[in-house]
TORLO-345666 format. One record per residue (C-alpha): x negated, y negated, z; residue in three letters. Coordinates in steps of 0.2 Angstrom, whole numbers, padded with zeros to 4 digits. Each point is the difference from the previous one (the first is absolute). Layout:
+-------+-------+-------+------+
!     x !     y !     z ! code !
+-------+-------+-------+------+
!     X !     Y !     Z !  Ala !
...
+-------+-------+-------+------+
//
This chain:
+-------+-------+-------+------+
!     x !     y !     z ! code !
+-------+-------+-------+------+
!  0059 ! -0152 !  0021 !  Met !
!  0013 !  0014 !  0002 !  Lys !
!  0005 !  0008 ! -0017 !  Ser !
!  0018 ! -0005 ! -0005 !  Ser !
!  0015 !  0011 ! -0001 !  Asp !
!  0003 !  0003 ! -0018 !  Pro !
!  0019 ! -0003 !  0003 !  Ala !
! -0005 ! -0018 !  0005 !  His !
! -0015 ! -0003 ! -0010 !  Ala !
! -0004 ! -0011 ! -0015 !  Arg !
! -0005 !  0012 ! -0014 !  Ile !
! -0008 ! -0007 ! -0016 !  Ser !
! -0003 !  0010 ! -0015 !  Ile !
! -0011 ! -0007 ! -0013 !  Ile !
!  0004 !  0006 ! -0018 !  Gly !
!  0017 !  0004 ! -0008 !  Ala !
! -0006 !  0016 ! -0009 !  Gly !
!  0007 !  0017 !  0002 !  Pro !
! -0009 !  0003 !  0016 !  Gly !
!  0004 ! -0017 !  0008 !  Gly !
!  0019 !  0001 ! -0005 !  Leu !
!  0002 !  0018 !  0005 !  Thr !
! -0007 ! -0004 !  0018 !  Cys !
!  0011 ! -0015 !  0001 !  Ala !
!  0015 !  0011 ! -0005 !  Arg !
! -0003 !  0013 !  0013 !  Ile !
! -0003 ! -0013 !  0014 !  Leu !
!  0017 ! -0008 ! -0004 !  Gln !
!  0008 !  0017 !  0000 !  Arg !
! -0006 !  0002 !  0018 !  His !
!  0006 ! -0017 !  0005 !  Gly !
! -0017 ! -0008 !  0000 !  Leu !
! -0003 ! -0018 ! -0006 !  Ala !
! -0013 ! -0003 ! -0014 !  Val !
! -0006 ! -0013 ! -0012 !  Thr !
! -0009 !  0004 ! -0017 !  Val !
! -0011 ! -0013 ! -0007 !  Tyr !
! -0005 !  0001 ! -0019 !  Asp !
! -0010 ! -0012 ! -0011 !  Arg !
!  0011 !  0002 ! -0015 !  Asp !
!  0012 ! -0015 ! -0002 !  Ser !
!  0015 !  0012 ! -0002 !  Gly !
!  0004 !  0018 ! -0004 !  Pro !
!  0000 ! -0003 ! -0019 !  Glu !
! -0017 ! -0010 !  0000 !  Thr !
! -0010 !  0013 ! -0008 !  Arg !
!  0001 !  0017 ! -0008 !  Asn !
! -0001 !  0014 !  0013 !  Gln !
! -0010 !  0012 ! -0010 !  Gly !
!  0003 !  0017 ! -0008 !  Gly !
!  0009 !  0016 !  0006 !  Thr !
! -0003 !  0010 !  0016 !  Leu !
!  0003 !  0018 !  0004 !  Asp !
!  0007 !  0002 !  0018 !  Leu !
! -0004 !  0017 !  0007 !  Ala !
!  0011 !  0010 !  0011 !  Ala !
! -0014 !  0002 !  0014 !  Asp !
! -0003 ! -0019 !  0002 !  Asn !
!  0009 ! -0013 ! -0009 !  Gly !
!  0017 !  0009 !  0000 !  Gln !
! -0003 !  0003 !  0019 !  Ile !
! -0001 ! -0019 !  0003 !  Ala !
!  0015 ! -0004 ! -0011 !  Leu !
!  0010 !  0013 !  0010 !  Arg !
! -0005 ! -0009 !  0016 !  Glu !
!  0005 ! -0016 ! -0008 !  Ala !
!  0017 !  0007 ! -0005 !  Gly !
! -0003 ! -0003 ! -0018 !  Leu !
! -0004 !  0017 ! -0007 !  Leu !
!  0017 !  0003 ! -0009 !  Asp !
! -0001 ! -0017 ! -0007 !  Asp !
! -0018 !  0004 ! -0006 !  Phe !
!  0006 !  0015 ! -0009 !  Phe !
!  0013 ! -0010 ! -0010 !  Lys !
! -0013 ! -0011 ! -0007 !  Leu !
! -0014 !  0013 ! -0002 !  Ala !
! -0006 !  0009 ! -0016 !  Arg !
! -0003 !  0018 !  0003 !  Pro !
! -0005 !  0002 ! -0019 !  Glu !
! -0014 ! -0012 !  0004 !  Gly !
! -0010 !  0015 !  0008 !  Gln !
! -0004 !  0007 ! -0017 !  Glu !
! -0019 !  0000 ! -0004 !  Val !
! -0008 !  0001 ! -0017 !  Arg !
! -0019 !  0001 ! -0002 !  Arg !
! -0009 ! -0002 ! -0017 !  Met !
! -0018 !  0000 ! -0006 !  Asp !
! -0007 ! -0015 ! -0009 !  Pro !
!  0006 !  0008 ! -0017 !  Asn !
!  0018 ! -0001 !  0006 !  Gly !
!  0002 !  0019 !  0002 !  Ala !
!  0011 !  0005 !  0015 !  Thr !
! -0010 !  0010 !  0013 !  Ile !
!  0012 ! -0001 !  0015 !  Leu !
!  0019 ! -0002 !  0001 !  His !
!  0009 !  0001 !  0016 !  Lys !
!  0019 ! -0002 !  0000 !  Val !
!  0009 ! -0001 !  0017 !  Pro !
!  0014 !  0012 !  0004 !  Glu !
!  0018 ! -0007 ! -0003 !  Gly !
!  0002 ! -0002 !  0019 !  Asp !
! -0018 ! -0005 !  0004 !  Glu !
!  0000 ! -0015 !  0013 !  Leu !
! -0017 !  0002 !  0007 !  Tyr !
! -0007 ! -0016 ! -0007 !  Arg !
!  0013 ! -0009 ! -0010 !  Pro !
! -0005 ! -0017 ! -0008 !  Glu !
!  0007 ! -0017 !  0004 !  Ile !
! -0006 ! -0017 ! -0006 !  Asp !
! -0009 ! -0010 !  0013 !  Arg !
!  0012 ! -0015 ! -0003 !  Gly !
!  0015 !  0011 !  0003 !  Glu !
! -0007 !  0008 !  0016 !  Leu !
! -0004 ! -0018 !  0006 !  Arg !
!  0018 ! -0006 ! -0003 !  Asn !
!  0007 !  0016 !  0008 !  Leu !
! -0010 ! -0004 !  0016 !  Leu !
!  0004 ! -0019 ! -0001 !  Leu !
!  0018 !  0002 ! -0002 !  Asp !
!  0000 !  0011 !  0016 !  Ser !
! -0007 ! -0013 !  0011 !  Leu !
!  0010 ! -0013 !  0010 !  Gln !
!  0001 ! -0017 ! -0009 !  Pro !
! -0015 ! -0011 !  0003 !  Gly !
! -0012 !  0014 !  0006 !  Thr !
! -0013 ! -0005 ! -0014 !  Val !
! -0007 ! -0017 !  0001 !  His !
! -0007 ! -0003 ! -0018 !  Trp !
! -0014 ! -0012 ! -0005 !  Gly !
! -0011 !  0003 !  0015 !  Asn !
! -0018 !  0005 ! -0004 !  Thr !
! -0009 !  0005 !  0016 !  Leu !
! -0017 ! -0008 !  0002 !  Glu !
! -0006 !  0005 !  0017 !  Thr !
!  0005 !  0007 !  0017 !  Ile !
! -0005 ! -0008 !  0017 !  Ser !
!  0003 !  0003 !  0018 !  Gly !
! -0006 !  0013 !  0013 !  Pro !
!  0000 !  0019 ! -0004 !  Ala !
!  0013 !  0003 !  0013 !  Asp !
!  0011 ! -0014 ! -0007 !  Gly !
!  0010 ! -0010 ! -0004 !  Pro !
! -0007 ! -0002 ! -0018 !  Arg !
!  0001 ! -0015 ! -0011 !  Arg !
!  0003 !  0002 ! -0019 !  Leu !
! -0007 ! -0014 ! -0011 !  His !
!  0007 ! -0002 ! -0017 !  Phe !
! -0006 ! -0009 ! -0015 !  Ala !
!  0015 ! -0012 !  0000 !  Asn !
! -0005 ! -0006 !  0017 !  Gly !
!  0013 !  0010 !  0010 !  Met !
! -0005 !  0009 !  0016 !  Thr !
!  0009 !  0014 !  0009 !  Val !
! -0002 !  0008 !  0017 !  Glu !
!  0003 !  0018 !  0001 !  Thr !
! -0003 !  0015 !  0011 !  Asp !
! -0004 !  0013 ! -0014 !  Leu !
! -0008 ! -0002 ! -0017 !  Val !
!  0003 !  0014 ! -0012 !  Ile !
! -0012 ! -0001 ! -0015 !  Gly !
!  0010 !  0007 ! -0015 !  Ala !
! -0009 ! -0012 ! -0012 !  Asp !
! -0009 !  0012 ! -0012 !  Gly !
! -0018 !  0002 ! -0006 !  Ala !
! -0007 ! -0017 !  0004 !  Phe !
!  0010 ! -0002 !  0017 !  Ser !
! -0001 ! -0016 !  0009 !  Arg !
!  0005 !  0009 !  0016 !  Val !
! -0014 !  0014 ! -0001 !  Arg !
! -0014 ! -0012 !  0006 !  Pro !
!  0009 ! -0001 !  0017 !  Ala !
! -0003 !  0019 !  0002 !  Ala !
! -0014 !  0005 ! -0011 !  Ser !
! -0015 ! -0007 ! -0009 !  Ser !
!  0002 !  0012 ! -0015 !  Ala !
!  0002 ! -0007 ! -0017 !  Val !
!  0005 !  0009 ! -0016 !  Pro !
! -0013 !  0006 ! -0012 !  Glu !
!  0001 !  0003 ! -0019 !  Tyr !
!  0001 !  0018 ! -0005 !  Val !
! -0008 ! -0001 ! -0017 !  Gly !
!  0016 !  0002 ! -0010 !  Val !
!  0011 ! -0014 ! -0007 !  Ser !
!  0017 !  0001 ! -0007 !  Phe !
!  0007 ! -0012 ! -0013 !  Leu !
!  0019 !  0000 !  0000 !  Glu !
!  0010 ! -0002 ! -0016 !  Ala !
!  0019 ! -0001 ! -0002 !  Trp !
!  0012 !  0006 ! -0013 !  Phe !
!  0019 ! -0006 !  0001 !  Phe !
!  0015 !  0007 ! -0008 !  Asp !
! -0010 !  0015 ! -0005 !  Val !
!  0014 !  0011 ! -0007 !  Glu !
!  0004 ! -0013 ! -0013 !  Asn !
! -0017 ! -0010 ! -0002 !  Gln !
! -0013 !  0014 !  0003 !  His !
!  0009 !  0017 ! -0003 !  Pro !
! -0016 !  0009 ! -0004 !  Ala !
! -0008 ! -0005 !  0016 !  Ile !
!  0016 !  0004 !  0009 !  Ala !
!  0000 !  0018 ! -0007 !  Glu !
! -0018 !  0002 !  0004 !  Met !
!  0001 ! -0005 !  0018 !  Val !
!  0017 !  0008 !  0004 !  Gly !
!  0010 ! -0003 !  0015 !  Pro !
! -0015 !  0001 !  0013 !  Gly !
! -0018 ! -0002 ! -0001 !  Met !
! -0012 !  0004 ! -0015 !  Ala !
! -0019 ! -0002 !  0001 !  Ser !
! -0016 !  0004 ! -0009 !  Ala !
! -0018 ! -0002 !  0005 !  Val !
! -0018 !  0003 ! -0007 !  Asp !
! -0011 ! -0001 !  0016 !  Gly !
! -0003 ! -0019 ! -0001 !  Glu !
!  0016 ! -0007 ! -0005 !  Arg !
!  0019 !  0004 !  0000 !  Gly !
!  0017 ! -0005 ! -0004 !  Leu !
!  0014 !  0003 !  0013 !  Ile !
!  0018 ! -0004 ! -0006 !  Ala !
!  0015 ! -0001 !  0012 !  Gln !
!  0018 ! -0001 ! -0005 !  Arg !
!  0009 ! -0013 !  0011 !  Asn !
!  0018 ! -0004 !  0001 !  Gly !
!  0009 ! -0012 ! -0012 !  Gly !
! -0008 !  0008 ! -0015 !  Asn !
! -0017 ! -0006 !  0004 !  His !
! -0017 !  0008 !  0000 !  Ile !
! -0016 ! -0005 !  0009 !  Arg !
! -0017 !  0006 ! -0006 !  Val !
! -0016 ! -0001 !  0011 !  Tyr !
! -0016 !  0000 ! -0010 !  Ile !
! -0013 !  0007 !  0011 !  Ala !
! -0019 ! -0002 ! -0002 !  Gln !
! -0016 !  0002 !  0010 !  Arg !
! -0006 ! -0018 ! -0001 !  Val !
! -0007 ! -0014 !  0011 !  Pro !
!  0014 ! -0009 !  0010 !  Val !
! -0003 ! -0015 ! -0010 !  Asp !
! -0001 !  0008 ! -0017 !  Trp !
!  0011 ! -0012 ! -0009 !  Ile !
! -0010 ! -0015 !  0006 !  Ala !
! -0016 !  0008 ! -0005 !  Arg !
!  0007 !  0001 ! -0018 !  Asn !
!  0003 ! -0019 !  0001 !  Gly !
!  0019 !  0002 !  0001 !  Leu !
!  0015 ! -0002 !  0012 !  Thr !
!  0015 !  0011 !  0002 !  Ala !
!  0010 ! -0012 ! -0011 !  Asp !
! -0012 !  0004 ! -0015 !  Asp !
!  0012 !  0014 ! -0006 !  Thr !
! -0007 !  0002 ! -0018 !  Asp !
! -0018 !  0000 !  0005 !  Cys !
!  0003 !  0013 !  0014 !  Ile !
!  0010 !  0010 ! -0012 !  Arg !
! -0015 !  0000 ! -0012 !  Ala !
! -0011 !  0006 !  0014 !  Leu !
!  0012 !  0014 !  0004 !  Leu !
!  0000 !  0005 ! -0018 !  Leu !
! -0019 !  0002 !  0000 !  Asp !
!  0000 !  0009 !  0017 !  Arg !
!  0014 !  0012 ! -0006 !  Phe !
! -0006 !  0002 ! -0018 !  Ala !
! -0001 !  0019 !  0001 !  His !
!  0018 !  0001 !  0006 !  Trp !
!  0015 !  0005 ! -0010 !  Ser !
!  0008 ! -0015 ! -0008 !  Pro !
!  0017 !  0006 !  0007 !  Arg !
! -0007 ! -0002 !  0018 !  Leu !
! -0009 ! -0016 ! -0004 !  Arg !
!  0018 ! -0008 ! -0003 !  Arg !
!  0002 !  0001 !  0019 !  Leu !
! -0011 ! -0016 !  0001 !  Phe !
!  0001 ! -0007 ! -0018 !  Thr !
!  0019 ! -0002 ! -0001 !  Glu !
!  0004 ! -0006 !  0018 !  Asn !
!  0012 ! -0015 !  0003 !  Asp !
! -0010 ! -0015 !  0007 !  Gly !
! -0017 ! -0001 !  0008 !  Cys !
! -0010 !  0012 !  0011 !  Tyr !
! -0001 ! -0001 !  0019 !  Phe !
! -0017 !  0004 !  0008 !  Asp !
!  0002 !  0012 !  0015 !  Arg !
! -0017 !  0005 !  0007 !  Pro !
!  0002 !  0014 !  0013 !  Leu !
! -0006 ! -0003 !  0018 !  Phe !
!  0000 !  0011 !  0015 !  Ala !
! -0004 ! -0002 !  0019 !  Leu !
! -0015 !  0010 !  0007 !  Pro !
!  0003 !  0018 !  0005 !  Val !
!  0004 !  0002 !  0015 !  Pro !
!  0007 ! -0017 !  0004 !  His !
!  0006 ! -0002 !  0018 !  Thr !
! -0001 ! -0014 !  0013 !  Trp !
!  0000 ! -0003 !  0019 !  Glu !
!  0018 !  0000 !  0007 !  His !
!  0008 ! -0018 !  0001 !  Asn !
!  0015 ! -0002 !  0010 !  Pro !
!  0008 ! -0014 ! -0011 !  Thr !
! -0006 !  0005 ! -0018 !  Val !
!  0002 !  0015 ! -0010 !  Thr !
! -0001 !  0005 ! -0019 !  Leu !
!  0010 !  0011 ! -0012 !  Leu !
! -0002 !  0005 ! -0018 !  Gly !
! -0014 ! -0007 ! -0011 !  Asp !
! -0004 ! -0012 !  0014 !  Ala !
! -0005 !  0015 !  0010 !  Ala !
! -0006 !  0012 ! -0012 !  His !
! -0002 ! -0006 ! -0018 !  Leu !
! -0003 !  0014 ! -0012 !  Met !
! -0001 !  0002 ! -0019 !  Pro !
!  0018 !  0000 ! -0008 !  Pro !
!  0002 !  0019 ! -0002 !  Val !
!  0018 !  0001 !  0007 !  Gly !
! -0003 ! -0001 !  0019 !  Val !
!  0000 ! -0019 !  0004 !  Gly !
!  0019 ! -0005 !  0001 !  Ala !
!  0004 !  0017 !  0007 !  Asn !
! -0012 ! -0002 !  0014 !  Leu !
!  0005 ! -0018 !  0003 !  Ala !
!  0018 !  0005 !  0002 !  Met !
! -0004 !  0014 !  0012 !  Leu !
! -0012 ! -0011 !  0010 !  Asp !
!  0015 ! -0012 !  0001 !  Ala !
!  0012 !  0013 !  0006 !  Ser !
! -0012 !  0006 !  0013 !  Asp !
! -0004 ! -0017 !  0006 !  Leu !
!  0019 ! -0005 !  0000 !  Gly !
!  0005 !  0015 !  0010 !  Leu !
! -0015 ! -0002 !  0012 !  Ala !
!  0006 ! -0018 !  0004 !  Leu !
!  0018 !  0005 !  0002 !  Ala !
! -0005 !  0014 !  0013 !  Gly !
! -0014 ! -0009 !  0010 !  Ala !
!  0001 ! -0010 !  0016 !  Ala !
! -0013 ! -0012 ! -0006 !  Thr !
! -0008 ! -0006 ! -0017 !  Ile !
! -0017 !  0006 !  0006 !  Asp !
!  0007 !  0018 !  0003 !  Asp !
!  0009 !  0000 ! -0017 !  Ala !
! -0016 ! -0005 ! -0009 !  Ile !
! -0010 !  0014 !  0009 !  Arg !
!  0013 !  0013 ! -0005 !  Thr !
!  0001 ! -0006 ! -0018 !  Tyr !
! -0019 ! -0001 ! -0003 !  Glu !
! -0003 !  0017 !  0009 !  Lys !
!  0010 !  0007 ! -0015 !  Thr !
! -0004 ! -0011 ! -0014 !  Met !
! -0019 ! -0002 !  0001 !  Leu !
! -0004 !  0019 !  0000 !  Pro !
!  0012 !  0002 ! -0014 !  Arg !
! -0006 ! -0014 ! -0011 !  Ser !
! -0018 !  0005 !  0003 !  Ile !
!  0003 !  0018 ! -0005 !  Glu !
!  0010 ! -0005 ! -0016 !  Ile !
! -0013 ! -0014 ! -0004 !  Ala !
! -0014 !  0014 !  0001 !  Gly !
!  0010 !  0011 ! -0012 !  Thr !
!  0003 ! -0013 ! -0013 !  Val !
! -0017 ! -0008 !  0001 !  Asp !
! -0007 !  0000 ! -0018 !  Gly !
!  0017 !  0005 ! -0007 !  Val !
!  0000 ! -0015 ! -0011 !  Ala !
! -0016 !  0006 ! -0009 !  Glu !
!  0006 !  0018 ! -0001 !  Arg !
!  0016 ! -0006 ! -0009 !  Leu !
! -0011 ! -0005 ! -0014 !  Leu !
! -0009 !  0017 ! -0001 !  Ser !
!  0003 !  0009 ! -0017 !  Ser !
! -0001 !  0016 !  0010 !  Asp !
!  0018 !  0005 !  0002 !  Ile !
! -0005 !  0009 !  0016 !  Arg !
! -0006 ! -0016 !  0007 !  Glu !
!  0016 ! -0009 ! -0005 !  Phe !
!  0010 !  0014 !  0009 !  Ala !
! -0010 ! -0003 !  0016 !  Leu !
!  0002 ! -0018 ! -0001 !  Ala !
!  0019 !  0002 ! -0004 !  Ala !
!  0001 !  0012 !  0015 !  Gln !
! -0008 ! -0013 !  0011 !  Ala !
!  0012 ! -0013 ! -0005 !  Ala !
+-------+-------+-------+------+
//
């Protein structure tokens, strides 16, 4: 079957995260029709996660192509670039404060970024409540999308922007994510200036962290007077179940943490003893390095679906840069096939190089050697 002209093609994006929405926005700016399918029942179904730092050399490039860079800067928090590093006793060993006009990696909450992108799309672009199950049809198209609610859709191009455990990826690659040996436990603090002033002062306007080689605490200031803390540990992926618990057993998990962090400063331990609500289990996974696949004329991937890496500051930025490259390739190509080839010729070598650079960074971020931390931070 002859590959479709992008201007007359049925383009389907799976996943309404930063990558999928950025791609949709750029396609629409260039007059191409696109539909986004997402499993959430609506934009407010679930919390979108913590804060992101969008870098000038990737995420901001994508926002410029989307025509949203100025709007981003109105929402971003440049002060969020501040970094504090402490030892387990609570002593400060590193403190980096951004210059007053520094805009290289300003922070923005994931929810605010998603709303910015959603509001930029034509009404009805995103079809909520559609969980993709499988993809059928010949490699040269057309493809059929099969959703959990029984709906099927015929399409000329499937773009997998559906994250770590992508349902699109199997149509292009047999690779599956693997546990990296480090797990995060997420804790939330609300109204911190009033309810948790000591924690607010300790964390400051950006990120504060401390590690001892086996475990660590990473605190991030979010918008809305909110702080998220990630309790990092080298543990089995099912460590909570192995202790006979579930993620809802807040008091018992807290008791385990108090034992594991017993030698840490009481001041730092407040980051997991005074949180509002329960904990959220976030084991870290990554795709094998390198991850590539044979060219497919009707399916491609971007972001975590293509190159899942540890959460060290590159994921959303690369997803958005992928989205920009793919959107521009589709806008400028004679056929879908040509556009995918052009896009993957840029994206795959870039992702392989970066994935190799950050491979093992999740573990190095727990190193008590400040030089190891600096290398990890540089890789991120």
